[in-house]
N, C-alpha and C positions, 0 to 999 in steps of 0.2 A: 502493500497498498504507500501509495506515493505522501511527502510528508505535506501536503497541503493539507492533507484529511487531518492534521493534530488543530486546524481553525474553525473553530464553526466558518457555519454561511453567511450570516453576521457579519465575524473577523475578517471572514477570508476577501468581500465586498470591501468592509470598510479600510484596508488599508491597502487592498486596493485605490481604492478612490481618491483617498491621500497623497499616492505616490511612494505608503513605505513598505509597500508587502516587497519580501528579499528579494532577489531577482533569481533567484535560486530554487527557490517555489512556485518560479513562472515557469513551468514546466506547459508542453503541448496538452497536457491532460489537465494540467490547472486553467489556461483558458480556455477548455472547455467546460466546464466547471465555472468558470465566470459567464461565458456569455447562458449557464442554463439558469444560474440565479436572476440574470436578470432577463433574459426572456419570460421566466417563472412568475414574477416579481411585476415586471412594467412591463411587459408586451414586445413582440418584436421592435416594433416605431422606433420606441423609446430605449430598449436596451440599445440599438444600432445606434443612437444619440451617443448616449452614459458611455458608452465604452470606445467609441471614436476620440473622442476626448476624451479619457479620460487612458486609452492608451495611448494619445500621441504625449500627453503630460508625460506619462509615465517615461514614454523614451526620451524625451527630453532632459529627463531629472538622473538618467543612468548614462545620458550622452548614445545613445545610438540610435537619433532619429532617422539615421539609412535601413533601419530595419522595422519602419512600419510599414505597412501596405495597403490604401485606405479598399482597393477591389476586396482583394485576399479577406480584409476584417469582414468585409459587408458580406461577401458571399459566405465563408464561413458562420456568418449568426444564422444565415436565411438555410443552410444547411443543418444545422442544430437547431432549430426553430422547429422543423421539419419532423423533426425525433419527437421534439420535447412535445408536440402535437399527438406523437403517436406512441409514447412512451404511458405506459400505466405505471411507473412507480414514482416514488415519493422522495426518494433522499436521491444525490446523488453519488451516492456509490452504488447505487441500485439501479440505477440513469444508465454507469458507463459499464453494469457490468452486461445490464439485457441488449444491448448497443455497445460492442466492443470494438467494432466494424471505425468506430470515429476514434479510436486510439489505433489500430494499427493500418487501417486507410484508408486514413482523412486525405492525400492528397489526387486518390483515387475517387472516391466519392466526387471529389472537385474537377474534376475531369469529365463526368460528366456534360458537366452543363461549362466549363469554360474553356477552350486552350491555353496552354502552358503561357506562351507566349505574353496573352491575353492577361490571365491571370499574374504573372509575376510583372512586368513591364510594364502595367500604367501602375507607379506606389501612390502617387499625389494626390489624384482624380480618380474620380469611380465610374467603371467599364460595366457596364450588362453581361450579361453570359452569352457569348459567342456561340454556346451552340444550342440552350435547349433552357428554356426560361424553367424558374423554381416555382 
């Protein structure tokens, strides 16, 4: 089990939102958890707004602004939203167990919607899917 599980959802959300989450805790799975928390609490539109802004602030604090990708962030949120909508689970641990492909095949899931070039070359502007809509 990953270290971010030592935090409650509220603690995890608060630490990330204030930019004080230890970067070592912010793994791929932790990204999914953050999306899961926001989508369930605020809905997809507000989750996109919150996470885009908080992630931009977080990468500034860490000095890694080149890692931010707007298209990838929004696409990831839309993909995770699909799984949230189809989940019967109440906790993130149960959710990620129900849909392990989010941890193991995330990139492949996104290639149903985007070509690699569109997904990875449009970092600062948002591009809609160029294969299939969400």
